[in-house]
C-alpha angles and dihedrals in degrees: 000000000000091000091050092052091048090050092051091048091048092051092049092048091050091050092049091046091051091052093048092050088049090054093049098040111041098197090057093066099071092037091053093047092050090047090052089050089056090047093052091049091048088049087058091051089047089060089060092044086058086064092045094253129124123200116205091187107045092121085080087082091054086052092050092048093047095048092044087057089049096049096043091045091054093046094047108026093177095055116123119251093240090055090049090054090048090050092050092049092048091051091052091049092051093047091044091051092053097044091042091061086068108031099047088069087074134066141203117355093358090058092049096045094046090055089048092050093049092047092052091049090055091043089054092049091050090049098046106035093082095166091058107028101021088242121247090343088071131203122302115222119206114228105265130208115270117221086340094308123123104216139184117240097266094048091043091056091047094054092042089053090052092048093047092049091051091048092048094050094046095045092045088053092046094050092048090050087049091052090052095046127088090259091053093048089050089052089054087049089064086067100041105036118352093170092059090054089056091049089054089057095254122132110233087193092058094042093052091043090055090050091046093053091048089049092050091050093053093049090044090053090052091051092047093052091045091053094049094048096044094042088221137078122194134175089257087078088074100038118129092246089063089052088051091054091053090051090046092054094045092051092043092053097038132232096248093094136016088239088069092077091057095044089048091051092050092053092042094053093044093050091045091049094048094041091047091052099046105019102031095160097049106030091126088057090055091052090051092051091050091051092049091050092049092049091050096044100031111017090179093054131245093313090050091052091053091049092048090051091048091052091049092052090048090058 
């Protein structure tokens, strides 16, 4: 109980510190928001990792969320930014629910590759249907009001940072509670012993579908926030490399705790920043080396390493 309270306090202090730094250093705001978008998307992938499944195409829900924001924003120019984000997230949940009916029937590499195939089909449509999506140039999104307030760019980024931090903290808490609930334990059971779940009278298909829809909603939310903040959504938001980055972060952080997605994002962004500054031509190589080291030293990710150390100290 004490450790849980300390963890909550630590998370809240980190969120407040991030907001204060964003206020003092303007360029940090957009960087922090984009980083939180990656963390939310990685959190969605972590939900699937809990069930032992990896999606190599989950960026398609960021694409769906981003384009939903673009289309709804064009149809209703006076709509508030928070409602646009809600609309994008809802679109991702609906699409995820439909696609999930099909893909959750499969496991392992078949699950991952089916998601990849579907994502690349949608990516191709977004790139080629110029009349609808404006092709690779993407859709521009006018800066909306935020909670009814018309804001200049700097103030808009400040309030978006605050809103994204609140969303990240609340959703991180919600996902962790989900992991610790009966539904979350059943989701983990899909990985450990799916047959036993069926013997208990539980539908592994339904359990994984619920997790898949939650995962799609989290990634869709990240894409919606990204589109509103950037003022632009392009097909690159759903490219397979973006999906790979989400998987990278989720594995780096570990699926043992919802906090892993945020720790993985922090390490990912720091390595990318340092590698981009000093090894501009081979920064992807540096990311690969970091992932290999983490897998060898801590196969369960950063969270797994902390838990292993905690268990060793307890002995």
